[in-house]
NUKOL-780336 format. One record per residue (C-alpha): residue in three letters; z, x, y. Coordinates in Angstrom, 1 decimal. Each point is the difference from the previous one (the first is absolute). Layout:
REM residues N
+------+--------+--------+--------+
! resn !     up !   east !  north !
+------+--------+--------+--------+
!  ALA !      Z !      X !      Y !
...
+------+--------+--------+--------+
REM end
This chain:
REM residues 402
+------+--------+--------+--------+
! resn !     up !   east !  north !
+------+--------+--------+--------+
!  MET !  -40.3 !  -62.2 !   16.4 !
!  ARG !    1.8 !   -2.9 !   -1.7 !
!  LEU !    3.8 !    0.8 !   -0.6 !
!  SER !    1.6 !   -2.4 !   -2.9 !
!  THR !    3.6 !   -1.1 !    0.8 !
!  SER !    1.4 !    2.3 !   -3.2 !
!  LEU !   -1.7 !    3.1 !    1.6 !
!  PHE !    1.3 !   -0.4 !    3.3 !
!  TYR !    3.5 !   -0.6 !   -1.4 !
!  GLN !   -0.4 !    3.4 !   -2.2 !
!  ARG !   -1.3 !    2.2 !    2.7 !
!  ALA !    2.7 !   -1.2 !    2.3 !
!  GLN !    2.6 !    0.6 !   -2.9 !
!  ASP !   -1.6 !    3.6 !   -0.6 !
!  THR !    0.5 !    0.9 !    3.7 !
!  LEU !    3.8 !   -1.2 !    0.5 !
!  MET !    0.7 !    1.8 !   -3.8 !
!  THR !   -1.4 !    3.1 !    1.4 !
!  SER !    1.8 !   -0.1 !    3.5 !
!  GLN !    3.4 !   -0.9 !   -2.2 !
!  SER !   -0.6 !    3.0 !   -2.2 !
!  ARG !   -0.6 !    2.3 !    2.9 !
!  LEU !    3.3 !   -1.6 !    1.6 !
!  ASP !    2.1 !    0.7 !   -3.1 !
!  LYS !   -0.9 !    3.3 !   -0.5 !
!  LEU !    0.4 !    1.1 !    3.7 !
!  GLN !    3.6 !   -1.6 !   -0.6 !
!  LEU !    0.7 !    1.8 !   -3.1 !
!  GLN !   -1.3 !    3.5 !    1.4 !
!  LEU !    2.6 !   -0.6 !    2.7 !
!  THR !    2.8 !   -1.2 !   -2.3 !
!  LYS !   -0.3 !    2.8 !   -2.5 !
!  GLN !   -1.2 !    2.4 !    3.0 !
!  THR !   -2.7 !    1.5 !   -2.0 !
!  ARG !   -4.0 !   -0.4 !    0.5 !
!  ILE !   -0.7 !    0.8 !   -3.7 !
!  LEU !    1.2 !   -3.3 !   -2.0 !
!  SER !   -2.1 !    0.9 !   -3.1 !
!  PRO !   -2.2 !    3.0 !   -1.0 !
!  ALA !   -3.2 !   -2.1 !    1.2 !
!  ASP !    1.3 !    0.1 !    3.2 !
!  ASP !   -0.6 !    3.8 !    0.3 !
!  PRO !   -0.6 !    1.6 !   -3.3 !
!  ILE !   -0.2 !    3.7 !    1.2 !
!  GLY !    3.3 !   -0.5 !    2.4 !
!  ASN !    1.8 !   -1.9 !   -2.9 !
!  SER !   -0.6 !    2.9 !   -2.3 !
!  GLN !    1.3 !    2.3 !    2.7 !
!  VAL !    3.1 !   -2.1 !    0.2 !
!  LEU !    0.9 !    0.0 !   -3.5 !
!  ALA !   -0.2 !    3.5 !   -0.1 !
!  LEU !    2.5 !    0.3 !    3.4 !
!  ASP !    2.3 !   -2.6 !   -1.6 !
!  GLU !    0.0 !    2.3 !   -3.2 !
!  LYS !    1.0 !    2.9 !    2.2 !
!  LEU !    2.8 !   -1.7 !    2.0 !
!  ALA !    1.3 !   -1.6 !   -2.9 !
!  GLN !    0.0 !    3.9 !   -1.6 !
!  ASN !    2.0 !    1.3 !    3.1 !
!  ALA !    2.4 !   -2.8 !   -0.1 !
!  GLN !    1.1 !    1.0 !   -3.5 !
!  PHE !    0.3 !    3.5 !    1.0 !
!  ASP !    2.3 !   -1.1 !    2.8 !
!  ARG !    2.0 !   -1.7 !   -2.3 !
!  ASN !   -0.2 !    3.1 !   -2.7 !
!  SER !    1.2 !    2.2 !    3.1 !
!  ILE !    3.2 !   -2.5 !    0.9 !
!  THR !    0.8 !    0.7 !   -3.9 !
!  LEU !   -0.6 !    4.0 !   -0.1 !
!  GLU !    2.2 !   -0.1 !    3.2 !
!  ASN !    2.7 !   -1.9 !   -1.2 !
!  ASN !   -0.1 !    2.3 !   -3.3 !
!  LEU !    0.1 !    3.1 !    1.8 !
!  GLY !    2.6 !   -0.9 !    2.5 !
!  ARG !    2.2 !   -1.1 !   -2.7 !
!  GLU !   -0.7 !    3.4 !   -2.0 !
!  GLU !    0.7 !    2.2 !    3.5 !
!  SER !    3.5 !   -2.0 !    0.0 !
!  VAL !    0.8 !    1.1 !   -3.5 !
!  LEU !   -1.0 !    3.5 !    0.1 !
!  SER !    1.7 !    0.3 !    3.4 !
!  ASN !    3.6 !   -1.2 !   -1.6 !
!  MET !   -0.8 !    2.4 !   -3.0 !
!  VAL !   -0.3 !    3.0 !    2.0 !
!  ASP !    3.2 !   -1.1 !    1.8 !
!  TYR !    1.8 !   -0.2 !   -3.4 !
!  VAL !   -1.7 !    3.3 !   -1.1 !
!  GLN !    1.2 !    2.0 !    2.7 !
!  ARG !    3.5 !   -1.4 !   -0.3 !
!  ALA !    0.1 !    1.2 !   -3.6 !
!  ARG !   -1.4 !    3.4 !    0.9 !
!  SER !    2.9 !    0.4 !    2.4 !
!  LEU !    2.4 !   -1.1 !   -2.3 !
!  SER !   -1.6 !    2.9 !   -2.7 !
!  VAL !    0.5 !    2.5 !    2.4 !
!  TYR !    3.5 !   -1.2 !    0.8 !
!  ALA !    0.9 !    0.0 !   -3.7 !
!  GLY !   -1.1 !    3.5 !    0.1 !
!  ASN !    3.2 !    1.0 !    1.8 !
!  GLY !    2.3 !    2.1 !   -2.3 !
!  SER !    3.1 !   -1.1 !    1.8 !
!  LEU !   -0.4 !   -3.8 !   -1.1 !
!  SER !    2.4 !   -1.6 !   -2.7 !
!  GLN !   -1.3 !   -1.8 !   -2.7 !
!  GLU !    1.4 !   -3.1 !    1.8 !
!  ASN !   -2.4 !    0.8 !    2.8 !
!  ARG !   -2.9 !    0.4 !   -2.2 !
!  SER !    0.7 !   -3.2 !   -1.7 !
!  ALA !   -0.2 !   -1.5 !    3.2 !
!  ILE !   -3.1 !    1.3 !    0.8 !
!  ALA !   -1.4 !   -0.9 !   -3.5 !
!  LEU !    1.2 !   -3.7 !    0.8 !
!  GLU !   -2.4 !   -0.1 !    3.1 !
!  LEU !   -2.6 !    1.6 !   -1.9 !
!  ARG !    0.2 !   -3.2 !   -2.5 !
!  ASN !   -0.2 !   -2.1 !    2.8 !
!  ILE !   -3.0 !    1.6 !    1.5 !
!  GLU !   -1.6 !    0.0 !   -3.6 !
!  ASP !    0.4 !   -3.9 !   -0.3 !
!  ALA !   -1.3 !   -0.5 !    3.7 !
!  LEU !   -3.3 !    2.1 !   -1.0 !
!  PHE !   -0.4 !   -1.7 !   -3.5 !
!  ASP !   -0.1 !   -3.4 !    2.1 !
!  PHE !   -2.4 !    1.7 !    2.1 !
!  THR !   -2.6 !    1.4 !   -2.5 !
!  ASN !    0.2 !   -3.5 !   -1.4 !
!  ALA !   -0.9 !   -1.5 !    3.6 !
!  GLN !   -1.9 !   -3.5 !   -0.6 !
!  ASP !   -2.2 !   -1.5 !    2.7 !
!  GLU !    0.0 !   -4.0 !    1.2 !
!  ALA !   -2.1 !   -1.0 !   -3.2 !
!  GLY !    2.3 !    1.9 !   -2.4 !
!  GLU !   -2.2 !    2.9 !   -0.6 !
!  TYR !    1.3 !    3.7 !   -0.3 !
!  ILE !   -1.0 !    2.3 !    2.8 !
!  PHE !    0.1 !    3.0 !   -2.0 !
!  ALA !   -1.8 !   -1.2 !   -3.1 !
!  GLY !   -3.5 !    1.1 !    0.2 !
!  TYR !   -2.3 !   -2.3 !   -1.6 !
!  GLN !    2.8 !   -1.8 !   -2.2 !
!  ASN !    1.8 !   -1.7 !    2.9 !
!  ARG !    1.9 !   -2.5 !   -1.9 !
!  ILE !    1.8 !    2.6 !   -2.5 !
!  GLN !    3.2 !    1.7 !    1.5 !
!  PRO !   -1.0 !    3.6 !    0.7 !
!  MET !    3.4 !    1.5 !   -0.5 !
!  GLU !    2.1 !   -0.6 !   -2.7 !
!  TYR !    3.5 !    1.5 !   -1.1 !
!  ASP !    0.5 !    0.9 !   -3.7 !
!  GLN !    4.0 !   -0.2 !   -0.6 !
!  ALA !   -0.5 !    2.1 !   -3.2 !
!  THR !   -1.4 !    2.9 !    1.6 !
!  GLN !    1.6 !   -0.9 !    3.4 !
!  SER !   -3.3 !    1.0 !    1.5 !
!  TYR !   -2.5 !   -1.8 !    1.9 !
!  SER !   -3.8 !   -0.5 !   -1.0 !
!  TYR !   -3.2 !   -1.1 !    1.9 !
!  ARG !   -1.8 !   -2.9 !   -1.8 !
!  SER !   -2.9 !   -0.7 !    1.9 !
!  ASP !   -3.4 !    1.9 !    0.5 !
!  ASP !   -1.5 !    2.5 !    2.8 !
!  GLY !   -2.3 !   -2.7 !    1.3 !
!  GLN !   -0.5 !   -0.6 !    3.5 !
!  ARG !   -1.1 !   -3.5 !    1.3 !
!  GLU !   -2.5 !   -0.4 !    2.6 !
!  ILE !   -0.9 !   -2.6 !    2.6 !
!  GLN !   -3.6 !   -0.2 !    1.4 !
!  LEU !    0.3 !   -0.3 !    3.9 !
!  SER !   -4.1 !    0.3 !    0.7 !
!  PRO !   -2.9 !    0.1 !   -2.0 !
!  SER !    0.7 !    3.8 !   -0.7 !
!  LEU !    3.5 !    0.7 !    0.8 !
!  TYR !    3.0 !   -0.5 !   -2.7 !
!  LEU !    3.3 !    1.1 !    0.5 !
!  PRO !    2.9 !    0.3 !   -2.4 !
!  ALA !    2.6 !   -2.8 !    0.3 !
!  GLY !    2.6 !    2.6 !   -1.3 !
!  ASP !    0.9 !    2.8 !   -1.9 !
!  PRO !    1.2 !    0.3 !   -3.6 !
!  GLY !    3.6 !    1.0 !   -0.5 !
!  SER !   -1.1 !    2.9 !   -2.6 !
!  LYS !   -1.6 !    1.8 !    3.0 !
!  VAL !    3.2 !   -0.5 !    2.6 !
!  PHE !    3.1 !    0.4 !   -1.8 !
!  ASN !   -0.5 !    0.2 !   -3.9 !
!  SER !   -0.8 !    3.6 !   -0.6 !
!  LEU !    1.9 !    2.3 !    2.3 !
!  SER !    0.3 !    3.8 !   -0.5 !
!  THR !    3.4 !    1.5 !   -0.7 !
!  ARG !    0.8 !    3.5 !    0.2 !
!  ALA !   -2.1 !    2.6 !   -1.2 !
!  ASP !    1.0 !    1.6 !   -3.3 !
!  ILE !   -0.6 !    3.6 !    0.6 !
!  GLU !    2.6 !    2.4 !   -1.7 !
!  LEU !    0.5 !    4.0 !    1.2 !
!  THR !    0.6 !    1.7 !   -3.3 !
!  ALA !   -0.2 !    3.4 !    2.0 !
!  GLY !    0.0 !    1.5 !    3.7 !
!  ASP !    1.8 !   -3.1 !    1.0 !
!  ASN !    2.1 !    2.3 !    2.5 !
!  LEU !   -3.4 !    0.9 !    2.1 !
!  VAL !   -0.5 !   -3.9 !    0.1 !
!  THR !    1.7 !   -1.8 !    3.2 !
!  GLY !   -1.6 !   -3.0 !   -0.3 !
!  LEU !   -2.2 !   -2.2 !   -2.4 !
!  SER !   -1.8 !   -3.4 !    0.6 !
!  ALA !   -3.4 !   -1.7 !   -0.9 !
!  PRO !   -1.2 !   -1.1 !    3.0 !
!  ASN !   -3.4 !   -0.8 !   -1.7 !
!  ARG !    1.2 !   -2.1 !   -2.8 !
!  GLU !   -4.0 !   -1.4 !   -0.3 !
!  ALA !   -0.9 !    3.6 !   -0.7 !
!  LEU !    2.9 !    0.6 !   -2.4 !
!  LYS !   -1.0 !   -3.1 !   -2.4 !
!  ASN !   -3.6 !    0.7 !    0.2 !
!  TYR !    0.8 !    3.7 !   -1.4 !
!  TRP !    2.7 !   -1.7 !   -2.4 !
!  ASP !   -2.6 !   -2.1 !   -1.4 !
!  THR !   -2.8 !    2.6 !   -0.6 !
!  ALA !    2.3 !    2.9 !   -0.7 !
!  ASP !    0.0 !    1.8 !   -3.4 !
!  PRO !    3.3 !    1.0 !   -1.3 !
!  ASN !   -0.4 !    3.5 !    0.9 !
!  THR !    0.2 !   -1.1 !    3.9 !
!  GLN !    3.0 !   -1.8 !   -0.2 !
!  SER !    1.9 !    2.9 !    0.5 !
!  ALA !   -1.0 !    2.8 !    2.3 !
!  THR !    1.0 !    3.4 !    1.9 !
!  ILE !   -0.6 !    0.8 !    3.5 !
!  GLU !   -0.3 !    3.8 !    0.0 !
!  PHE !    0.4 !    1.8 !    3.3 !
!  GLY !   -1.8 !    3.2 !    0.8 !
!  ALA !   -0.4 !    2.3 !    3.2 !
!  GLY !   -0.5 !   -2.6 !    2.7 !
!  THR !   -1.3 !   -2.6 !   -2.5 !
!  TYR !    0.6 !   -2.4 !   -2.9 !
!  ARG !   -1.6 !   -1.8 !   -2.7 !
!  VAL !    0.5 !   -2.5 !   -2.7 !
!  LEU !   -0.3 !    0.3 !   -3.4 !
!  ASP !    0.5 !   -2.7 !   -2.7 !
!  GLY !    2.1 !    0.1 !   -3.3 !
!  GLY !   -2.7 !    1.6 !   -1.7 !
!  GLY !    0.2 !    3.1 !    2.5 !
!  ASN !   -3.7 !   -1.2 !    1.5 !
!  GLU !   -0.5 !    0.4 !    3.5 !
!  VAL !   -0.2 !   -3.6 !    1.5 !
!  GLN !    0.3 !    1.0 !    3.8 !
!  PRO !   -1.5 !    3.3 !    0.9 !
!  PRO !    1.9 !    2.4 !    2.0 !
!  THR !    0.6 !   -1.6 !    3.6 !
!  ALA !    1.5 !    1.5 !    3.5 !
!  TYR !    3.6 !   -0.5 !    0.1 !
!  THR !    2.8 !    0.8 !    2.2 !
!  ALA !    3.8 !    0.3 !   -1.4 !
!  GLY !    1.5 !   -3.3 !    1.2 !
!  ASP !   -3.2 !   -2.1 !    0.0 !
!  SER !   -0.5 !   -3.3 !   -2.0 !
!  ILE !   -2.3 !   -0.3 !   -3.4 !
!  THR !   -1.6 !   -3.1 !   -0.8 !
!  TYR !   -1.3 !   -0.3 !   -3.7 !
!  GLN !   -1.3 !   -3.3 !   -1.4 !
!  GLY !    1.8 !   -2.3 !    2.6 !
!  VAL !    3.3 !    2.1 !   -0.3 !
!  GLU !    1.8 !    2.1 !    3.0 !
!  PHE !    2.0 !    2.9 !   -0.7 !
!  SER !    1.6 !    1.3 !    3.3 !
!  THR !    0.7 !    3.6 !   -0.8 !
!  SER !    2.7 !    2.5 !    1.2 !
!  GLU !   -0.8 !    2.9 !    2.3 !
!  ASP !    1.3 !    2.2 !   -2.5 !
!  VAL !   -2.6 !   -0.3 !   -2.5 !
!  ALA !   -1.6 !    3.3 !   -0.8 !
!  ALA !   -2.9 !    1.2 !   -2.1 !
!  GLY !    0.3 !   -0.3 !   -3.8 !
!  ASP !    2.3 !   -3.3 !    0.4 !
!  THR !   -1.0 !   -3.3 !   -1.6 !
!  ILE !    1.1 !   -3.1 !   -0.1 !
!  GLU !   -0.3 !   -1.8 !   -3.3 !
!  PHE !   -0.1 !   -4.3 !   -0.3 !
!  ASN !   -1.0 !   -2.6 !   -1.9 !
!  ILE !   -1.5 !   -3.4 !    1.3 !
!  GLY !    1.1 !   -3.1 !   -1.6 !
!  GLU !   -2.1 !   -3.1 !    0.0 !
!  PRO !    0.5 !   -2.0 !    3.4 !
!  VAL !    2.2 !   -3.3 !   -0.7 !
!  SER !   -0.7 !   -3.2 !    2.0 !
!  ARG !    2.5 !   -2.6 !   -0.1 !
!  ASN !    0.1 !   -3.7 !    1.2 !
!  LEU !    1.8 !   -0.3 !    3.5 !
!  LEU !    2.4 !   -2.7 !   -1.4 !
!  THR !    0.9 !    2.0 !   -2.9 !
!  GLN !    0.6 !    3.2 !    2.1 !
!  ILE !    2.5 !   -1.8 !    1.7 !
!  GLY !    1.8 !   -1.6 !   -3.1 !
!  ASP !   -0.1 !    3.8 !   -1.4 !
!  LEU !    1.8 !    1.4 !    3.2 !
!  ALA !    2.7 !   -2.7 !    0.1 !
!  ASP !    0.5 !    0.7 !   -3.4 !
!  ALA !    0.4 !    3.7 !    0.7 !
!  LEU !    2.5 !   -0.4 !    2.8 !
!  GLU !    2.1 !   -2.4 !   -1.8 !
!  ASN !    0.3 !    2.6 !   -2.9 !
!  SER !   -0.4 !    3.1 !    2.0 !
!  GLY !    2.8 !    1.7 !   -1.6 !
!  ALA !   -0.6 !   -0.5 !   -3.4 !
!  GLN !   -3.7 !    1.2 !    0.1 !
!  GLY !    0.6 !    3.2 !    1.9 !
!  LYS !   -0.8 !    1.3 !    3.0 !
!  SER !   -3.7 !    1.2 !   -0.9 !
!  PHE !   -0.9 !   -3.3 !   -1.1 !
!  PHE !    1.2 !   -1.7 !    2.9 !
!  ARG !   -1.9 !    2.5 !    2.4 !
!  ASP !   -3.3 !   -0.6 !   -2.0 !
!  GLU !    0.3 !   -3.7 !    0.2 !
!  ILE !    0.5 !    0.5 !    4.0 !
!  ASP !   -2.5 !    2.0 !    0.3 !
!  SER !   -2.5 !   -2.1 !   -2.3 !
!  ALA !    1.0 !   -2.9 !    2.4 !
!  LEU !   -0.7 !    1.5 !    3.1 !
!  THR !   -3.4 !    0.8 !   -1.3 !
!  ALA !   -0.5 !   -3.4 !   -1.1 !
!  PHE !    1.2 !   -1.5 !    3.1 !
!  ASP !   -2.3 !    2.1 !    2.1 !
!  ASP !   -2.7 !   -0.7 !   -2.3 !
!  ALA !    0.8 !   -3.9 !    0.3 !
!  ILE !    0.5 !    0.2 !    4.1 !
!  THR !   -3.6 !    1.7 !    0.2 !
!  SER !   -1.7 !   -2.5 !   -2.5 !
!  LEU !    1.7 !   -3.2 !    1.9 !
!  THR !   -0.9 !    1.2 !    3.7 !
!  ASN !   -3.5 !    1.4 !   -1.2 !
!  THR !   -0.6 !   -3.8 !   -1.3 !
!  GLN !    1.4 !   -1.5 !    3.3 !
!  ALA !   -2.7 !    2.2 !    1.8 !
!  LYS !   -2.7 !   -1.4 !   -2.0 !
!  VAL !    1.2 !   -3.6 !    0.0 !
!  GLY !    0.0 !    0.6 !    4.1 !
!  ALA !   -3.6 !    1.3 !   -0.4 !
!  ARG !   -1.1 !   -3.0 !   -1.7 !
!  LEU !    1.9 !   -2.4 !    2.7 !
!  ASN !   -2.1 !    1.8 !    2.4 !
!  VAL !   -3.4 !   -0.3 !   -1.7 !
!  LEU !    0.8 !   -3.7 !   -0.4 !
!  LYS !    0.7 !   -0.9 !    3.3 !
!  SER !   -3.0 !    1.9 !    0.7 !
!  SER !   -2.2 !   -2.0 !   -2.5 !
!  ARG !    1.5 !   -3.2 !    1.4 !
!  LEU !   -1.3 !    0.6 !    3.5 !
!  SER !   -3.5 !    1.1 !   -1.3 !
!  ASN !    0.0 !   -3.3 !   -2.4 !
!  THR !    1.2 !   -2.2 !    3.3 !
!  ASP !   -2.9 !    1.7 !    2.2 !
!  ILE !   -2.6 !   -0.8 !   -3.0 !
!  SER !    1.1 !   -3.8 !   -0.5 !
!  ILE !   -0.4 !   -0.4 !    4.2 !
!  VAL !   -3.5 !    1.7 !   -0.2 !
!  ASN !   -0.9 !   -2.6 !   -3.1 !
!  GLU !    1.8 !   -2.9 !    1.5 !
!  LYS !   -2.4 !    0.5 !    3.2 !
!  ALA !   -3.0 !    0.6 !   -2.0 !
!  ARG !    0.7 !   -3.1 !   -2.2 !
!  ALA !    0.6 !   -2.2 !    3.5 !
!  ASP !   -3.2 !    1.2 !    1.4 !
!  ILE !   -2.0 !   -1.0 !   -2.9 !
!  SER !    1.9 !   -3.4 !   -1.0 !
!  ASP !    2.3 !   -1.3 !    3.0 !
!  VAL !   -1.5 !   -3.2 !    1.8 !
!  ASP !   -0.8 !    0.7 !    3.8 !
!  TYR !    2.0 !   -2.6 !    1.2 !
!  SER !   -1.9 !   -0.7 !    3.4 !
!  LYS !   -3.0 !   -0.4 !   -1.7 !
!  ALA !    1.3 !   -2.3 !   -2.8 !
!  ILE !    1.7 !   -2.1 !    2.5 !
!  THR !   -3.1 !   -0.2 !    2.1 !
!  ASP !   -2.0 !   -0.9 !   -3.1 !
!  LEU !    2.5 !   -2.8 !   -1.0 !
!  ILE !   -0.2 !   -1.4 !    3.1 !
!  LYS !   -3.8 !   -0.1 !    0.1 !
!  ASN !    0.2 !   -1.2 !   -3.3 !
!  GLU !    2.0 !   -3.1 !    0.5 !
!  THR !   -2.1 !   -0.9 !    2.9 !
!  ILE !   -3.1 !   -0.1 !   -2.2 !
!  TYR !    2.2 !   -1.8 !   -2.8 !
!  SER !    1.2 !   -2.4 !    2.7 !
!  ALA !   -3.6 !   -0.7 !    1.4 !
!  SER !   -1.6 !   -0.4 !   -3.1 !
!  GLN !    2.6 !   -2.7 !   -1.1 !
!  GLN !   -0.9 !   -2.1 !    3.6 !
!  VAL !   -3.7 !    0.7 !   -0.7 !
!  PHE !    0.4 !   -1.6 !   -3.5 !
!  SER !    2.2 !   -2.7 !    1.1 !
!  ARG !   -2.5 !   -1.3 !    2.9 !
!  VAL !   -3.0 !    0.3 !   -2.2 !
!  SER !    1.3 !   -1.4 !   -3.1 !
!  ARG !    0.8 !   -3.5 !    2.2 !
!  LEU !   -3.8 !   -0.2 !    1.2 !
!  SER !   -1.5 !   -3.1 !   -1.3 !
!  LEU !   -3.6 !   -1.6 !    1.0 !
!  PHE !    1.9 !   -3.4 !    0.0 !
!  ASP !    1.6 !    1.1 !    3.1 !
!  TYR !   -3.3 !   -0.2 !    1.6 !
!  LEU !   -1.1 !   -3.6 !   -1.4 !
+------+--------+--------+--------+
REM end
């Protein structure tokens, strides 16, 4: 077979370029630490790598979300803890203020401390994160949630009941905070129960189940807003204002407590058959925590002018509201703690999933260094030999033999 000079050079060039291309690819695989440089290298493996990359990126976002959520919850937990301390102090001051031996000067001093507590709690209700967003503002986290109205001398909640959530996994969303409307805005004060007859038979009166009392009031007709407890021989029954029996005869022993629509009556041991207790149930009152503290301070500053009955009622309302506030705040703390525990478990789970995905990706795409280096040396040898052969053959000439 006759070879022209041009064909000889073309074949030599193709051989060298093929060897050079192999060398370049091996060097690039070693540099990029992957054997799949383009989809053509391994179409199936490439699609698997893309899917794993998407999952790894998603998990990385979940990790960033968990850090954000942890910071938010940690900040809220700290604020709630401080608020509990202040409300407990306000409650202690309320109990102390009920001491009948205190002078007006003493009560004014208590009122001054309550004003300081009011100011501190106002700041906490409007606490912000590092981005300037309000912690207790629901969805409207750029609007200050609590506002003081100088004209009415009361506080109002300006935001909504929304609860923002942060995604920690494909199916897990956790609240990033709690709206102030559910934490400190609407608190129960004392129950409005008026004894109109038989008050000598009642030794204690409370409303331990305020939710039942509120539900009763919301659905009650006017006849049931007043009622009578009628005692029989070893029993009692309850009649509404229209004389209708609303609670059938129930076993009773003198001195027992009687519960009706969330209200508990502690009765005297002197109760006898034929006795009755008549009472009116007023609408349950809710008040803002800060407004309640301010009203109590006002009552303490003017306890003499407003009368002993009003002063006592205000202290009773404050104690009920403070107990409700402490319960609400500590319950919210417990929820925050539970979210933090779930967050930590989710973070560990995401880490484990990422490790599995990274290993799967490495098994598919990572270069085998020992094989790649061996192939590189082998192809360098082939390339060098091809160059030498071409160099020697290209110098051959018939004129050398003349």
